[in-house]
KOLVEX-740407 format. One record per residue (C-alpha): x, y, z; residue in three letters. Coordinates in steps of 0.25 Angstrom, whole numbers, plus 5000, padded with zeros to 4 digits. Last residue first. Layout:
<recs>
XYZAla;...
</recs>
This chain:
<recs>
512652545182Lys;511852425178Lys;510952445167Ser;511652385154Ser;512352285162Asp;511252195165Arg;509952195174Val;508952095170Ile;507552165175Leu;506452065177Glu;504952095174Ala;503852025182Glu;502851945173Leu;501451985169Ile;500351905166Lys;499151975162Lys;497751915159Asn;497052005151Leu;495851915147Ser;495551825135Gln;494651705138Lys;494751595128Ile;493651505130Val;494051355129Pro;494951375140Ser;496351295142Lys;496851365129Met;496951495137His;497751435147Glu;498651395137Leu;498851535131Phe;499151585146Thr;500251465147Lys;500851515134Ala;500951655138Ala;501451625151Leu;502551535146Lys;503051645136Gly;503051745147Ile;503851665156Glu;504851635145Glu;504951785141Ser;505251835155His;505251985150Gln;506752005157Asn;506952145158Ile;508352205153Ser;509752245157Thr;510652255144Ile;512052185144Ser;513152295141Pro;513552225133Ser;512552135125Val;512351995130Met;511352005141Ala;510452085134Thr;510551995121Phe;509651895128Pro;508451985127Glu;508052025141Asn;506652095137Gly;506952245141Phe;508252335141Gly;508952425150Val;510052525148Leu;510852605157Ala;511552735151Ile;512752795154Asp;513352685163Glu;512452575157Pro;512952565147Val;513952675142Lys;513652755131Ile;514652745120Lys;513652785109Ser;513652645102Glu;513552575116Lys;512252655118Leu;511752635105Val;511852485106Gln;511252485120Leu;509952545114Ala;509852445103Gly;510052345113Leu;508952405122Ala;508052405110Ala;508152265109Tyr;508052245124Asp;506752305124Ser;506052415133Ala;507352505134Val;507652575147Tyr;508852675145Val;509652725155Ala;510452855158Asp;509552935148Pro;510253045139Arg;509953205143Asp;510153265130Lys;509453145123Leu;510253095110Arg;510552965118Leu;509052935120Leu;508852945105Gln;510052855102Lys;509352745112Met;508052755104Lys;508652735091Lys;509452615096Arg;508352545104Gly;507452565092Asp;508452495083Asp;508552375093Ile;506952365092Ser;506152435104Leu;505052485095Ser;505152615102Ser;504752715111Glu;505652805120Leu;505552875134Leu;506752955138Leu;506453075128Glu;505053085135Asp;505653105149Glu;505453035162Leu;506353085172Pro;506652985185Leu;505852995198Asn;506052845200His;504552815200Glu;504352915189Lys;505352835180Leu;504752705184Ala;503252755179Asp;503852795165Ile;504652665164Tyr;503452575168Gly;502652665158Arg;503652635147Ile;503652485150Arg;502152465151Asn;502052545137Asn;503152445131Phe;502252335137Ile;500952395131Arg;501352425117Thr;500752555114His;501952625121Lys;503052575111Tyr;504252515116Gly;505252595126Gly;506552655126Ile;506552705140His;507452815146Ala;508052815160Ile;508652945166Arg;509052925181Lys;509852795180Cys;510552755193Gly;510652615192Gln;509452595202Asp;508752695192Val;508952595180Leu;508452465188His;507252555192Lys;506852595178Val;506952445174Ile;506152395185Ile;505052505182His;505052475166Ser;504752315170Ser;503652355179Lys;502952415167Tyr;503352295158Asp;502852185168Asp;503152065161Ile;502151985150Gly;500951895148Ile;499651945143Tyr;498351875142Asp;497251945134Val;496452085136Asn;496852145122Leu;496852285129Asp;497952245138Asn;499052245127Glu;500152135124Gly;501652135123Arg;502452035133Asp;501451925130Phe;499951925124Leu;499051805125Ile;497851785115Leu;496951665115Pro;496151645103Ile;494751675103Gly;494751735088Lys;494251875095Thr;495551875104Lys;496451855092Ile;495851965085Lys;496052065098Asn;497552035095Phe;497352095081Tyr;496552205087Ser;497652255096Leu;498152375087Asp;499452435095Ile;500452335090Thr;501752385084Glu;502552325095Asn;502052185092Ala;501252125102Met;501551995110Ser;500751875107Ala;500151735111Ile;499151685102Ile;498151565104Gly;497651435098Asp;498151485084Val;497251475073Gln;498351485062Thr;497351605056Tyr;497451675070Leu;498951665070Leu;499151715056Thr;498251835060Asp;498951865072Ile;500351855066Asn;499751955055Asp;499352045065Cys;500752045072Glu;501352075059Lys;500552195057Lys;500952255071Tyr;502352225070Ser;503252195081Glu;503952085073Asn;502552015074Ser;502951875077His;502451745075Thr;502551605082Met;501551505080Ile;501551415093Ile;501351275096Asn;500351215106Tyr;500351075113Gly;500451115128Lys;501951095128Lys;502051185116Asn;501451295122Leu;502251305133Val;503651295126Glu;503051395115Glu;502751505125Met;504151505130Ser;504751505116Gln;503851625113Val;504151695126Val;505651675123Gly;505551725110Ser;504851845113Phe;505851885123Phe;507051845115His;506651935105Ser;506851895090Asn;505451845087Thr;504751975089Arg;503352035092Pro;502851905096Ala;501551825092Ile;501351695096Ile;500151595090Gly;499851475098Val;499551345090Leu;498851215096Asn;497851245084Ser;496551215091Lys;495151205086Gly;495151055084Lys;495151065068Arg;496251175071Leu;497151065077Ala;497050975066Ser;497251085056Ala;498551135064Leu;499050985065His;499050975049Asn;499650835049Pro;501050825041His;501050735028Tyr;502350715022Asn;501650635010Leu;502550505014Asn;502350535028Lys;500750535027Ala;500850425017Val;501550335027Gln;500650375039Arg;499350345031Val;499950215026Ala;500350165040Lys;499050215046Lys;498350135035Thr;499050015038Lys;498850035054Glu;497350035051Ser;496450155055Ile;495450155066Arg;496650165077Ser;496850315072Asp;498350335072Asp;498050485069His;498750485055Leu;497850355052Ala;496650445057Lys;496950555049Ser;497150465036Val;495850405038Ala;495150525039Ala;495850565026Pro;495150455019Ser;495950335013Ile;496550314999Ser;497850315004Leu;498450424996Val;497150504996Asn;497150495012Ala;498650545013Ile;498250665004Asp;497050695013Lys;497850695025Ile;498550805019Thr;499950835013Thr;500450975012Lys;500850994997Lys;502150964992Lys;501750814994Ile;500950814980Asn;500350674982Ile;500450584970Lys;501750524975Lys;501050484987Ile;500150394979Asp;501350314974Lys;501850294988Ser;500450244992Leu;500550124983Arg;501850084990Lys;501150095004Leu;500050005000Met;
</recs>
């Protein structure tokens, strides 16, 4: 029988994706019988099962697990949207999520917005089209309009936000205390004798950067330090932005003696400019970043930074999604899980 099958298999165009129907046609049996044979159904003879497996192997047949899952109303896929993939923080969060989700039978579909609102919207559309069971996301810098995230909620799909998210969406959120982080940084700089502290922050429309700015402003007041518009700068927090904003601060008649930067990448750009300008760090200007990227410990001087606990955030986000999946009815609510910030003090701020 198998010799005859080899001739029939040649008639199949194996360049296209093989289906159960193709196997059934070769064997002159029903697709239902093929399906049962592939699932080792006891009602199918061993002879037929062997033939089905042989034809499936020869035709390079791969089961469509997604189609099967969708028939059951569940894909076992979780969509992830991150602003960047070159960040140790975001990669750490995603890796931790994946470990937790894989143990419970879920796989992830990873997307990134590259800080673009349009790309973020495209990612959401793609994930919804793929019929993921849930979406875990961190918003792009450009995002102001929340309608696309509301689109997820109207589909009845769990939405969990991490690091960057907005209270107006009324969904679960996991992150660190950004407001308190700024207080910790300013106090550290004051303890080092700094009296004129500048802040290179993110855009105010993004909640976490707004909280960092508010924390910076309130901390200055708490320590009776001057708050001047020229010392508070908003940016996209890239390395280039860090360079540009640091040059802007150095052009001031009264330079700062410390700079708190809301991202390690922008802090790296700022450090480059300080070194190029022959300014001693931290003796002339102290520097603090945010995110505890691996390079902060490797550059010279090493950069003081805030540890954002990426592994713990990833675990909590994944566990929050799994909690949603235990209930047949998705109940979205503003459930915040805020982790304490930790300042890692290094050479760039120790005077």
